[in-house]
C-alpha positions in Angstrom: 5.6 11.4 -12.9 6.6 8.4 -14.7 10.1 7.0 -14.7 11.5 4.3 -16.7 15.0 2.6 -17.5 15.4 2.5 -21.2 17.9 0.7 -23.3 19.8 2.9 -25.7 22.3 2.1 -28.6 24.7 -0.5 -27.8 22.6 -2.0 -25.2 23.1 0.4 -22.3 20.6 1.3 -20.1 19.4 5.1 -18.8 17.0 6.3 -16.3 14.3 8.4 -18.2 11.3 10.7 -17.3 8.1 10.2 -19.3 6.9 13.2 -20.9 3.8 12.0 -22.7 2.8 10.6 -26.2 5.5 7.8 -25.7 8.6 10.1 -25.3 10.9 10.2 -22.6 13.7 12.6 -21.4 17.0 11.1 -20.3 18.0 11.6 -16.6 21.3 11.5 -14.9 21.5 8.1 -14.0 22.3 4.6 -15.3 18.8 3.2 -14.4 15.8 4.2 -12.1 17.3 2.5 -9.0 20.4 4.8 -9.3 18.3 7.8 -9.7 16.3 7.2 -6.7 19.5 7.1 -5.0 20.3 10.6 -5.7 19.2 13.2 -3.1 16.4 15.3 -4.1 15.6 13.0 -6.9 12.0 14.2 -7.6 13.4 18.0 -8.1 16.1 16.7 -10.5 12.9 14.9 -12.5 11.0 18.0 -12.7 13.9 20.2 -14.0 15.1 17.5 -16.5 15.6 19.2 -19.9 17.4 17.7 -23.0 16.9 15.6 -26.0 13.4 13.6 -26.0 13.8 9.9 -27.0 11.0 8.2 -28.8 10.2 4.5 -29.5 11.4 3.5 -26.1 13.1 -0.1 -25.6 12.3 -0.9 -21.8 14.8 -2.6 -19.8 14.1 -4.1 -16.2 13.0 -1.1 -14.4 15.4 -2.0 -11.7 18.2 -3.9 -13.3 20.3 -3.7 -10.2 18.1 -3.9 -7.4 19.6 -4.6 -4.1 17.0 -6.6 -2.7 13.6 -8.4 -4.5 11.4 -9.4 -1.9 8.0 -11.0 -2.7 4.9 -11.6 -0.6 2.9 -14.9 -1.3 -0.7 -15.7 -0.4 -1.8 -11.9 0.0 -5.0 -11.8 -1.8 -8.1 -13.5 0.0 -9.4 -15.3 -3.5 -6.0 -16.7 -4.1 -5.6 -17.9 -0.6 -8.7 -19.9 -0.9 -7.7 -21.2 -4.2 -4.6 -22.6 -3.0 -6.7 -24.1 0.1 -5.1 -22.4 2.9 -6.4 -20.0 5.9 -5.6 -16.1 6.0 -1.9 -15.8 7.1 -1.1 -14.1 10.7 2.0 -12.8 9.2 3.3 -12.3 5.4 4.7 -15.2 3.6 7.8 -13.8 2.3 10.6 -15.1 -0.2 13.4 -13.6 -2.2 14.5 -13.4 -5.7 17.4 -11.6 -7.4 18.2 -8.9 -9.9 19.1 -11.6 -12.2 15.5 -12.8 -12.4 14.2 -9.4 -13.8 13.3 -9.0 -17.3 12.0 -5.9 -19.3 8.4 -5.1 -20.1 8.1 -6.7 -23.7 11.6 -8.9 -23.5 11.0 -12.6 -24.3 11.5 -15.0 -21.7 13.0 -18.4 -22.1 12.8 -21.0 -19.6 14.8 -24.4 -19.7 14.0 -27.4 -17.3 10.3 -26.5 -16.3 7.3 -28.0 -17.5 4.8 -26.5 -15.3 5.5 -22.5 -15.9 2.7 -20.6 -14.0 1.7 -17.0 -14.2 1.2 -14.3 -11.1 0.2 -10.8 -12.0 1.2 -8.2 -9.4 1.7 -4.8 -8.4 5.1 -4.1 -7.4 6.5 -1.3 -4.7 9.6 0.6 -5.5 11.3 1.9 -2.4 12.5 5.5 -2.4 14.3 5.9 0.8 16.2 4.1 3.2 13.8 2.1 5.7 14.7 0.3 8.9 12.5 -0.7 11.6 9.9 1.6 10.5 6.3 1.8 11.4 3.4 1.9 8.5 3.5 5.8 8.3 7.4 5.8 7.7 6.9 3.0 5.4 4.2 4.7 3.3 6.3 8.0 3.0 9.2 5.8 1.8 7.5 4.2 -1.1 9.0 6.1 -4.4 6.2 4.6 -6.7 4.4 1.6 -8.0 5.1 -0.8 -11.0 3.7 -3.8 -12.6 5.2 -7.2 -12.3 4.8 -10.8 -12.9 6.0 -13.5 -10.5 6.2 -16.3 -13.1 6.6 -19.5 -11.2 8.4 -23.0 -11.7 5.7 -25.0 -10.0 7.3 -28.2 -10.5 10.3 -27.1 -8.9 8.4 -24.8 -6.4 6.7 -28.0 -5.2 9.6 -30.1 -4.8 10.0 -29.0 -1.3 8.4 -27.0 1.3 10.6 -23.8 0.4 9.4 -22.0 -2.6 12.7 -20.5 -3.5 14.0 -23.0 -6.0 10.6 -22.3 -8.1 10.5 -18.7 -8.0 14.3 -17.2 -8.4 15.2 -18.6 -12.0 17.3 -16.0 -14.1 15.5 -14.0 -16.6 11.8 -14.9 -15.8 10.3 -12.2 -13.7 9.1 -9.4 -16.3 8.9 -5.8 -14.3 7.9 -2.3 -15.8 7.5 -0.7 -18.2 7.2 2.5 -15.9 7.2 3.4 -12.0 4.5 5.8 -11.4 5.3 7.9 -8.5 3.1 7.4 -5.3 1.5 11.0 -5.1 0.2 10.2 -8.6 -0.6 6.4 -8.6 -3.7 6.6 -6.4 -4.4 4.0 -3.3 -6.1 1.1 -5.1 -5.3 -0.8 -8.1 -7.0 -3.4 -10.7 -4.3 -6.4 -11.5 -5.2 -8.1 -14.6 -3.3 -10.9 -16.5 -4.1 -12.5 -20.0 -2.6 -15.7 -21.6 -2.9 -15.3 -25.4 -5.6 -12.5 -25.0 -7.6 -14.6 -22.5 -8.3 -12.7 -19.2 -7.4 -15.2 -16.6 -6.7 -13.0 -13.5 -8.8 -9.9 -12.2 -8.4 -8.9 -9.1 -8.1 -5.4 -6.7 -5.7 -4.6 -4.1 -8.4 -3.5 -2.1 -8.4 -7.5 -1.0 -4.7 -7.7 -0.1 -4.4 -9.0 3.4 -1.3 -6.8 3.8 -1.0 -3.7 2.0 2.1 -1.9 0.5 2.9 -0.1 3.8 2.4 -2.7 6.1 4.7 -5.2 4.2 7.5 -2.5 3.9 7.1 -1.8 7.7 7.2 -5.5 8.1 10.1 -6.3 6.1 12.0 -3.2 7.5 11.9 -5.0 11.2 14.3 -7.5 10.0 16.2 -6.2 7.0 17.0 -2.5 5.7 15.3 -1.4 2.5 17.2 1.0 0.2 16.3 3.1 -2.7 15.6 1.0 -5.8 14.6 -2.2 -3.6 11.6 -4.0 -4.9 8.7 -5.4 -3.1 6.1 -7.6 -4.8 2.8 -7.7 -3.1 1.3 -11.0 -4.5 -1.2 -12.2 -7.0 -4.9 -12.4 -7.1 -6.8 -15.5 -7.8 -6.7 -17.1 -11.3 -3.1 -18.9 -11.3 -2.8 -21.8 -13.3 -2.1 -24.0 -10.8 -5.3 -23.4 -8.9 -7.4 -24.3 -12.2 -9.1 -27.7 -12.5 -7.2 -29.3 -14.2 -4.3 -27.2 -13.6 -3.0 -25.0 -16.5 0.3 -24.0 -17.4 2.0 -21.8 -20.0 3.1 -23.5 -23.4 5.9 -23.0 -25.6 5.0 -19.8 -27.7 2.4 -18.5 -25.4 2.1 -14.6 -24.7 1.4 -13.4 -21.4 0.0 -9.9 -20.8 0.3 -8.2 -17.1 -1.7 -5.3 -16.9 -2.5 -2.5 -14.0 -5.0 0.5 -15.0 -3.0 3.8 -14.5 0.5 2.1 -14.3 1.0 0.1 -17.3 1.3 -3.0 -19.3 3.7 -6.0 -19.8 3.8 -8.3 -22.7 6.1 -10.9 -23.0 6.3 -14.1 -25.3 7.5 -17.5 -23.6 9.9 -20.0 -24.9 9.5 -23.1 -22.9 11.9 -26.2 -22.9 10.7 -28.6 -20.4 13.7 -31.4 -20.5 15.9 -31.0 -17.6 19.4 -32.4 -16.6 18.4 -31.6 -13.0 17.1 -34.3 -10.4 13.7 -35.5 -11.5 
């Protein structure tokens, strides 16, 4: 099944179940994360009846995610283009729910002139997980969605810590839907386009740390709860790895696509002037 968080009239959000042909049935929750927190959410979704909603306006899939945890340098080709060795442990960093935007929302950036793309598969947590093994982590995966870890490289490279280049408000598109794990398959083709040009094309078969490994590892030090989001890393083809480096420009359209899950399309407004330290 496919779940989404839709905006209704007045700007409110509601969790919804896809019924096919671009229509959705409202579910009894404000968003997908809240719905996943309900006991027997699968049964509730299967039994859902009500008025169908067409012409969906996708809000961020998990607008109130308690944790948004990302893995960097997790595809072999991307590690190579960054000039690094294969890691022994996952390289992790965090975002906030404030960073998330919807599948077709515009993205506005103030204060960075080196805005980069990172197409990613994201994992949605469906049940509480703490100090879990990989089998337990796999069972806790509610489903998968599409994300783009848009990165402000000029800020990211100011220090050895990546946080300040990754956690900008309303710059991380996620959605449009979550496809439940039982229907999603095991491996995914992750693609990114800038103004229609294919710039990223990788398969999750080449992940160093797979989804269950990541969830298990993260759960050793922090509890994961329903509605939390884990981004699994990006394949090769990011702008910073090009010769010469290439970054998004004002007015560019970034498309992120994963077969069998969905497609993000976000237009960027970029204002490079900044009042922060140079």
